[in-house]
VMD Tcl script that draws the C-alpha trace (Angstrom):
set ca {
  {-36.67 -94.34 -28.64}
  {-37.32 -90.58 -28.75}
  {-35.34 -88.54 -31.23}
  {-32.89 -85.93 -30.03}
  {-35.25 -83.11 -31.04}
  {-37.99 -84.58 -28.87}
  {-35.88 -84.59 -25.73}
  {-35.67 -81.57 -23.49}
  {-32.23 -80.11 -22.86}
  {-32.55 -80.92 -19.16}
  {-33.30 -84.56 -19.98}
  {-30.34 -84.78 -22.31}
  {-28.04 -83.21 -19.73}
  {-29.38 -85.61 -17.13}
  {-28.44 -88.55 -19.36}
  {-24.96 -87.12 -19.85}
  {-24.51 -86.92 -16.08}
  {-25.70 -90.51 -15.66}
  {-23.26 -91.69 -18.30}
  {-20.42 -89.75 -16.66}
  {-21.18 -91.34 -13.29}
  {-21.32 -94.84 -14.76}
  {-18.15 -94.53 -16.85}
  {-16.32 -93.00 -13.89}
  {-16.67 -96.37 -12.19}
  {-14.96 -98.16 -15.06}
  {-11.51 -98.29 -13.47}
  {-9.82 -99.59 -16.63}
  {-11.51 -97.26 -19.14}
  {-8.74 -95.76 -21.26}
  {-9.89 -93.69 -24.27}
  {-7.16 -92.89 -26.81}
  {-8.28 -89.25 -27.14}
  {-8.85 -86.67 -24.40}
  {-12.24 -85.65 -25.82}
  {-13.60 -89.03 -24.77}
  {-12.21 -88.89 -21.25}
  {-14.41 -88.60 -18.19}
  {-12.57 -85.45 -17.14}
  {-13.25 -83.76 -20.45}
  {-16.92 -84.81 -20.30}
  {-17.18 -83.31 -16.83}
  {-15.80 -80.01 -18.15}
  {-18.40 -80.00 -20.93}
  {-21.21 -80.68 -18.48}
  {-20.02 -77.86 -16.23}
  {-19.95 -75.45 -19.18}
  {-23.50 -76.38 -20.10}
  {-24.73 -75.98 -16.51}
  {-23.26 -72.46 -16.35}
  {-24.83 -71.60 -19.70}
  {-28.15 -73.08 -18.59}
  {-28.18 -70.69 -15.63}
  {-27.59 -67.80 -18.03}
  {-30.39 -69.12 -20.22}
  {-32.82 -69.41 -17.31}
  {-32.13 -65.82 -16.26}
  {-32.41 -64.45 -19.80}
  {-35.56 -66.45 -20.51}
  {-37.16 -65.23 -17.26}
  {-36.44 -61.62 -18.24}
  {-37.84 -62.21 -21.73}
  {-40.97 -63.80 -20.25}
  {-41.55 -60.84 -17.92}
  {-41.14 -58.38 -20.80}
  {-43.47 -60.34 -23.09}
  {-46.10 -60.56 -20.34}
  {-45.92 -56.78 -19.90}
  {-46.24 -56.29 -23.66}
  {-49.20 -58.67 -23.90}
  {-51.04 -56.55 -21.33}
  {-50.57 -53.48 -23.51}
  {-51.71 -55.27 -26.64}
  {-54.44 -57.51 -25.25}
  {-55.17 -57.64 -21.55}
  {-55.36 -54.11 -20.13}
  {-58.72 -52.34 -20.04}
  {-57.39 -49.88 -22.62}
  {-55.32 -52.40 -24.59}
  {-55.00 -52.09 -28.35}
  {-57.25 -55.08 -28.99}
  {-60.00 -53.61 -26.82}
  {-59.91 -50.26 -28.62}
  {-60.41 -51.69 -32.10}
  {-64.16 -52.32 -32.01}
  {-65.01 -48.90 -30.47}
  {-62.80 -47.17 -33.04}
  {-64.55 -48.96 -35.88}
  {-67.98 -48.16 -34.44}
  {-67.16 -44.46 -34.16}
  {-65.83 -44.25 -37.71}
  {-68.91 -46.04 -39.03}
  {-71.20 -43.68 -37.11}
  {-69.26 -40.65 -38.33}
  {-68.57 -41.53 -41.98}
  {-71.09 -44.27 -42.80}
  {-70.84 -47.98 -43.47}
  {-69.91 -47.47 -47.14}
  {-67.18 -44.93 -46.48}
  {-63.58 -45.32 -47.58}
  {-62.40 -44.51 -44.07}
  {-64.43 -47.35 -42.56}
  {-63.18 -49.75 -45.20}
  {-59.58 -48.80 -44.50}
  {-59.95 -49.00 -40.72}
  {-61.81 -52.33 -40.94}
  {-59.07 -53.79 -43.14}
  {-56.36 -52.76 -40.69}
  {-58.33 -54.10 -37.73}
  {-58.70 -57.43 -39.52}
  {-54.94 -57.55 -40.06}
  {-54.22 -56.77 -36.41}
  {-56.62 -59.44 -35.17}
  {-55.27 -61.94 -37.67}
  {-51.76 -61.34 -36.42}
  {-52.57 -62.11 -32.77}
  {-49.57 -63.91 -31.33}
  {-49.45 -67.01 -29.22}
  {-47.03 -67.52 -26.38}
  {-43.70 -69.04 -27.24}
  {-43.85 -72.80 -26.82}
  {-41.57 -74.14 -24.12}
  {-41.97 -77.76 -25.28}
  {-40.06 -77.54 -28.57}
  {-36.69 -76.34 -27.35}
  {-34.85 -77.13 -30.58}
  {-37.08 -74.71 -32.53}
  {-37.42 -72.10 -29.81}
  {-35.47 -69.39 -31.63}
  {-37.53 -69.87 -34.81}
  {-40.79 -69.67 -32.87}
  {-39.69 -66.52 -31.06}
  {-38.79 -64.85 -34.37}
  {-42.22 -65.65 -35.79}
  {-43.95 -64.16 -32.76}
  {-41.84 -61.00 -32.81}
  {-42.65 -60.33 -36.46}
  {-46.39 -60.41 -35.71}
  {-46.06 -57.86 -32.90}
  {-44.08 -55.51 -35.11}
  {-46.81 -55.72 -37.75}
  {-49.61 -55.18 -35.24}
  {-48.17 -51.98 -33.82}
  {-47.43 -50.69 -37.34}
  {-51.04 -51.31 -38.40}
  {-52.33 -49.64 -35.25}
  {-50.24 -46.60 -36.16}
  {-51.87 -46.68 -39.60}
  {-55.32 -46.58 -38.00}
  {-54.30 -43.52 -35.98}
  {-53.11 -41.85 -39.20}
  {-56.53 -42.42 -40.77}
  {-58.29 -41.02 -37.69}
  {-56.05 -37.97 -37.86}
  {-57.30 -37.23 -41.39}
  {-60.84 -36.94 -40.02}
  {-59.82 -33.63 -38.50}
  {-62.02 -31.77 -35.97}
  {-64.92 -34.16 -36.60}
  {-63.08 -36.91 -34.74}
  {-64.16 -36.02 -31.21}
  {-65.12 -39.27 -29.43}
  {-66.75 -38.91 -26.03}
  {-64.71 -41.87 -24.79}
  {-61.43 -40.24 -23.78}
  {-59.52 -43.46 -24.41}
  {-60.37 -43.11 -28.11}
  {-59.05 -39.56 -28.48}
  {-55.97 -39.11 -30.62}
  {-53.69 -38.20 -27.69}
  {-54.79 -41.37 -25.83}
  {-54.33 -43.59 -28.88}
  {-50.94 -42.06 -29.63}
  {-49.88 -42.65 -26.03}
  {-51.07 -46.26 -26.33}
  {-49.11 -46.73 -29.55}
  {-45.99 -45.33 -27.88}
  {-46.50 -47.65 -24.91}
  {-46.85 -50.59 -27.29}
  {-43.67 -49.62 -29.11}
  {-41.79 -49.16 -25.83}
  {-42.90 -52.57 -24.58}
  {-41.85 -54.13 -27.89}
  {-38.44 -52.45 -27.67}
  {-38.04 -53.83 -24.14}
  {-38.69 -57.30 -25.52}
  {-36.16 -56.69 -28.28}
  {-33.51 -55.85 -25.68}
  {-34.31 -59.01 -23.74}
  {-34.05 -61.00 -26.96}
  {-30.66 -59.49 -27.71}
  {-29.42 -61.34 -24.63}
  {-31.49 -64.52 -25.02}
  {-30.95 -65.43 -28.67}
  {-27.14 -65.83 -28.56}
  {-27.52 -68.05 -25.50}
  {-30.06 -70.23 -27.31}
  {-27.66 -70.63 -30.23}
  {-24.67 -71.27 -27.98}
  {-26.60 -73.87 -25.99}
  {-27.55 -75.66 -29.19}
  {-23.90 -75.75 -30.20}
  {-22.84 -77.03 -26.79}
  {-25.35 -79.86 -26.95}
  {-24.28 -80.80 -30.46}
  {-20.72 -81.08 -29.17}
  {-21.91 -83.01 -26.11}
  {-23.78 -85.47 -28.31}
  {-20.66 -86.15 -30.36}
  {-18.59 -86.53 -27.20}
  {-21.05 -89.00 -25.68}
  {-21.15 -91.04 -28.87}
  {-17.37 -91.14 -28.90}
  {-17.32 -92.42 -25.32}
  {-19.89 -95.08 -26.15}
  {-17.85 -96.22 -29.12}
  {-14.67 -96.51 -27.08}
  {-16.46 -98.38 -24.28}
  {-17.90 -100.80 -26.83}
  {-14.48 -101.22 -28.45}
  {-12.68 -101.76 -25.14}
  {-15.20 -103.96 -23.33}
  {-17.26 -105.44 -26.16}
  {-20.78 -104.91 -27.44}
  {-22.18 -107.59 -25.13}
  {-20.31 -106.35 -22.06}
  {-22.07 -105.17 -18.93}
  {-20.17 -101.88 -19.22}
  {-21.58 -101.08 -22.64}
  {-25.10 -102.24 -21.75}
  {-25.18 -99.72 -18.89}
  {-24.67 -96.73 -21.18}
  {-25.86 -97.63 -24.67}
  {-29.45 -96.51 -23.97}
  {-28.46 -93.06 -22.70}
  {-29.12 -90.85 -25.71}
  {-28.24 -87.15 -25.75}
}
mol new
graphics top color blue
foreach p $ca { graphics top sphere $p radius 0.5 }
foreach p [lrange $ca 0 end-1] q [lrange $ca 1 end] { graphics top cylinder $p $q radius 0.2 }
display resetview
């Protein structure tokens, strides 16, 4: 049997609904506490469905914002990643392959490329918040290191006059500002999404306890070998 962490939230909610439907047909089911009643289970399920809608909307907004940010960092013709090699080539041509400036720029480029972020996995829902946090830290570091490269280029003074207009200081500064703005937009989306992720986890923990309580009372009332208990014992949340 799959562990709870391996089940998607939609699958777990689906099992809760199945169990509710089955137990609703047990005309004589009489739990001694309200938490194990069918009515209370239905209220819990409704709460989770409302929260799931909020989650879907917040996650969609976060996905849109991260897609827009990825374009700035990676996919656009003038993205940060695509400016790194030309910047390095110009500094090498200007200052030489043994120069301090080239060494500094090369080190920062290596850091930026090493921090390239993957998309947030949608398969490990239990660890979604942790994965998101890891991704966000890498983007913050990448834009900071890109700013550091611009600072080094600024120290080159009037000699830094690339023919490629996308490599000029005003263009690179504008790109850095765009990257920061896109990252801030993601941060705002996360400010809405993260509390929902945490609240959903709490709701499902409560749902799991509620379902287990119902199972226990069904087993106690009808017996472990009863048809009633057999119908629900395999529905894990």
